[in-house]
N, C-alpha and C positions, 0 to 999 in steps of 0.2 A: 548564455544566461543560465544561472543556477536557479533551481526551484526546490521547494519543500512541499510535500503533500502529506496531510494527515488523513488516514483512511480508517473508517469503521465499516466492518463487513458483518451483515446480519443474514445468514442463511436461515430462512424461515422453515425449519424442520426440526424434529425432535433431536436428532443427532447433529447438533450445530458445531461442536468443537472440531471434529475432523476436517470439515471443509475450510474452516478458518486457518487451522494449522497448515493445511496443504497450500493454501493461498500464500501464506507467509513464507513457507519453505520455497515455493517457486520464485518469489521475489528475491530471496537470498542467492538465487542462481545467476543473477545479473551482476557481473563483476565490477561494473563502473558505478553501481548504486550503493548507497549506505542505507541499510534498513534497520530500524530500531522498533522494538515493540514494548508495550506496557499492558497493563490490565484493561485498558479502555480502547486502544487504537494502535495502529502501525504507522510509523513515519518513514517516508522515503525521501532521500536527498540525492541530488545529482544534477547533471546538465538537463535542461528542460526537455529537449526532444528525446533524449534517452529515457528519462523518467516517464514521460507520457507514452512512449511506445511500449515500455514494459507494463505499465499500469493498464493500458488498453488491451494488450495481449492477455494478461492474467485475469482481468475482469471478464473478458470474453470467454475464457476457459471456465471460469466460475459460473457463468450464466448457463452452462450446461445443466446445472442443478436448478430445478424450477424455484422460482420465488426467492432469488438472491437480491438483497438490498445493499447498496454501497453508499456511504456518505463520505464526500471528499471535501477537504479544505486545501486550497492551493495558494501559495504565495510565491512571488517572484524574487525570492531571496533564499540563501542557504542558511537556514536557522540551526543547522547542525553545528555551526561554528560560532554561534552567538554566545558571548560571555554573560553569565548571569551575575548580577550584583547582589 
C-alpha cells in the first residue's frame, strides 16, 4: 500500500531553519521515497512501511533537539501521482 504524508516541523528555538533543513536533507537520503518541499511543509510519498520507518527514524533524531513539534497528515494513497484538473 502506498501512502502520502504531509509534515510540518516546528523546532521551538531561535535558530529554527537549520534543524528543518537538516530533517529534509536526511529524508532525501532514503532512495525509495519521493520527498517534495514547499514553503509550508514537506511531503513524503512511498510504500507505507518504508515511509513510516523513515519518518519514525528521522523524527526520533530531531527529538534530540528540545521542544520539537511535528504535525503530520497521512493518507493511504499516493497523491504524488494525482492529476489536477
